[in-house]
N, C-alpha and C positions, 0 to 999 in steps of 0.2 A: 616550630615544630618541636612535635614530643619527643620523636627518636633522632639521635643519629644516622645518619645515609650509610652503609658502609659501599666498603668500594667493589664490589661482587654487582650490586642495585645499583652503582652509579656509571658502571660499562654498561647496563642494559640501556641505562635511560640515555647515556651521550651517544649511541647510535641511530635514539630519536633524535637529536640535534640538527641543525645548520652548522655544517663544519665552519664557517666563514664566521658566523655570530661565535662558536664555540672558542673558534683561537681565538680574538680580539678578547673572551672575559679573563681567558685566559693569559694573555698578554700583559691586560690589566692586575690581577689577582693572583697571581701565584706568587709561593705557596700560601694555599690558602684551603679551607675547609670546605666539605662538598656542600654542605649547606650555604656557605657565604656564596660558591659559586654557582648555584644554583639562583638565590636569590635575585642577583646580577645579571644573570640569564634571563628571568621571568623579566626583569624591569627591561629590558632589549624585545624580548620577543611575549607579552601578556599571553599569551594564545597559550602557550608552552605549561601556565599551571595548572591549565585542564586535563595537559596528558598527563603531568606528575597524578592527577587528584584519580584519573578514571584511570591507569594504566599500571599506577605502583601504589595505589590509597597515601599519597604523600600533600600534606597542604603546607605551605609557607606560612612563619608568621609573618604579617608585619610588622 
């Protein structure tokens, strides 16, 4: 990931997430960086990486 994801961007991303999966990741990792949170979320919901790329121009590093 080339740049840090700020809290404003993260708030917009969260609005597109499945609530149950988001809460699961929060329970597993918090506190953590936005980047770590998104990586774990995308492990559970692989198709969400396309949403990140298409809607926010965010590409996660492997």
